[in-house]
C-alpha positions, 0 to 999 in steps of 0.5 A: 483673409486679412480683412476678415481678421481685421474685422473679427479681432476688434470685435473679439477684443470688445467682447472680452473687455465688455464690462459686466452689467448690473440690472439692479443699478441703472444709474451706471453709464453704459458704453456703446460702441458705434464703430471700431474706433470710438465709444460714446458714453450713454446713460441708458441701461443696456438690455440684453436679449432674452436668450442672452440674459444672465442671472447673477446669483450671489455666491456667498452670504454677506460677510456682515452676518454674525457667524457666532453668538454675539460676544457681548451676551452676558455669560453669567448671572449679573453679579450686580444684583442688589446685595442689600438683602439681609444675609443673617437672621435676626439674632435678638430672638431667644437662642435657647428653649428652656429645658427644665423648671425655672430655677428661680421664681414661684413654681407654675400653678395649675389652673385646674382646681384640685379640690371642690370649693368650700364655703366659709365654715363648711368642711368637706371631707372626701372618702376613698372607697376601697376597691372590692377585692375578689375573694379567692375561689373556693375549691370543693375537695373531691368526695372521697372515693370508697372504691366501691363497685356499683352494687356495693355503692347501692347497699352503701346508699341504702344504709346511709339514707336509713341512718340520716332518717334516724337522725345520724350524720351522713356516712363517709366512704373509706377505701380501706374499709371497702377492701377489708369488707370485700375480702371478708365477703369473698371468704364467706361466699366461698365457705358459706359460714358466717353469712348472717352475723354482726358485731359492734362495727360489722354487719353481714348478710348472704344467700343464693343470688342475694341482691343489695336490696335483699341484703339491706332488708336482711340486715334491718330485720335482725336486731343485732345487725340493725343496731350496728347499722343505726349507730350514729357513733359510727361515721365511716363505712365500706361495703364489700360484695363476694360471690361463689358457685354453690352446688345444688345437687351434689353426686359422688363424681361431681355436681349436677347443678349450681347457683351463685352464693352472694355475701354482703359485708358492711364494715364501719369505723 
């Protein structure tokens, strides 16, 4: 047992104190033990067996690698840029723009000719043509309405045409004359008296169911009535018409038959 310990103890000590081999550096002398007592230096690199090969991996990054941005990097735009660039705009340009007409010197003249050139000894006169003015529109006054009914207006036109053909001026209508002529015609139609009568300013005619044409013929057939109708001194006319029932067969208790009795009156002024 003692001899075994004597053999194992030196070997263990050698294994524990054996230096680390660096396969990358073959120039470092290696020491090989030949026995328990002496160590002979050798320049031959020790080669480990494949099973005992140990790969040494660097456990830390080189400390020389910069850990931060280089401190000598410019931190701002260089301040030594050329400063000889002009900082002010030229001040020799006009500082104010003329805001009005020059106060001195002759006034500016226009290059556009203001008049036609004239030859020596010749005078050109220009005349301004007056602007035509539009005359105000002429409004024709509306014709006077005599307020006559269609059958009354029919007799009015017959009388007026006869007067114009006789050389008289056209008659004017008058509502007041129409009203007076109509009132007289109603009274004559009701009473039956004065149906065919005339005066200097009025002419009348009447009969059973007498039309305007029949009344005109009756007026023109009477000398007294026609002289009034064709009097050119009379300028205004109104025609009235009236009608009423007339009994044709009277009896003690009433009337067996009736008809229309019409009266026509032409009133002049």
